[in-house]
C-alpha positions, 0 to 999 in steps of 0.5 A: 500500499502507498501512504501519503500524508499532505499539509496545505503547503507540503508533502509530509510523507509518502512511502510504502506501508503495510498497515495504517491506523487513523484516529476518526470521530468514532474510533481508531480504524486500521487499513490493511492491504486491499481495503474498501474504498473509504473517505472519513474525517480524522481527528487530531491525534497520531496516524501510525504507519507500519513500514515493510519488515526490512525496516529496523524500526518499522512503526512511524508516528505522525501527529496530525490535526483535523483532516480528511483520509481517503482509501482507495484500493491500496492508496491512502491519502491523508490531508490534514492541517498539522 
C-alpha cells in the first residue's frame, strides 16, 4: 500500500506501508491491503504507519490535526492541518 500525508503547503510523508492506523470521530481504524474504498474525517491525534519488515524501526507515528483520509484500493491519502 502507498500512504501519502499532506499538509496545505507540503508533502509530509509518502512511502510504501503494510498497515495504517487512523484516528476517526467514532474509533481508531486500521487499514490493511485491499481495503474497501473509504472517505473519513480524522481527528487530531497520531497516524501510525507500519513500514515493510526490512526496516529496523518499522512503525512511524505522525501527529496530525483535523483532516480527511481517503482510501482507494492500496492508496491512502491523508490531508491534514499539522
